[in-house]
C-alpha positions in Angstrom: -14.9 4.1 -21.1 -15.2 0.6 -20.3 -12.4 -1.5 -18.5 -11.4 -4.7 -17.5 -9.2 -6.4 -14.9 -8.2 -10.1 -14.3 -9.2 -11.2 -11.1 -7.7 -13.9 -9.2 -7.8 -15.6 -6.2 -5.0 -15.7 -3.2 -4.6 -17.9 -0.4 -4.9 -16.0 2.7 -1.3 -15.5 4.7 -3.6 -15.8 8.0 -6.1 -18.5 7.1 -3.6 -21.0 5.0 -4.3 -23.9 7.5 -8.3 -23.6 6.6 -7.4 -23.0 2.8 -9.6 -20.0 3.0 -8.8 -17.4 0.0 -9.6 -14.1 -1.1 -9.9 -12.1 -4.2 -8.4 -9.5 -5.4 -7.8 -7.3 -8.6 -4.6 -5.9 -10.8 -5.3 -2.6 -11.5 -1.5 -2.1 -12.8 -3.1 -1.0 -16.1 -5.1 1.8 -15.0 -2.1 3.8 -14.1 -1.3 4.3 -17.8 -4.1 6.5 -17.3 -3.6 8.1 -14.3 -1.5 11.8 -13.4 2.1 10.7 -12.1 1.6 13.2 -8.5 4.8 12.7 -6.9 5.2 13.5 -3.4 8.4 12.6 -1.4 8.5 11.4 1.5 10.7 14.4 3.7 13.9 13.7 4.7 14.0 12.8 8.6 16.4 16.3 9.6 13.7 18.5 7.4 10.7 17.2 10.0 12.8 17.0 13.0 14.0 20.6 11.8 10.2 22.1 12.0 9.7 20.5 15.4 10.4 23.2 17.6 7.8 25.4 18.5 5.0 23.1 16.9 2.0 22.8 20.1 0.5 19.9 17.6 1.6 16.6 16.6 0.2 13.0 15.5 1.6 9.7 14.9 1.1 6.7 12.4 1.7 3.2 13.8 3.0 1.6 10.8 2.7 -2.3 13.0 0.5 -3.6 10.4 2.6 -2.7 7.2 2.8 -6.0 5.9 -1.0 -5.1 4.8 1.2 -2.8 2.5 3.6 -5.4 0.9 2.6 -8.1 -2.4 1.7 -11.5 -1.4 5.1 -13.6 -1.6 3.6 -15.6 -4.8 2.8 -12.5 -6.8 5.5 -10.8 -9.0 6.4 -7.1 -7.4 
């Protein structure tokens, strides 16, 4: 099955002064063909109750969470 998706350029936030653009592709139509695999984020109290007795921990940094958000000029 062949599919095509809309592609367009948007201004890079960090390069707006220079007018640099980046290519983006809208893959939303592809969602109709994907299986919905829900995996909800556990509640904080559920996670904290699992800490006692744990010996290995990991962390992730949300400092760059702006990369997860759509650009201001794009529909959500």
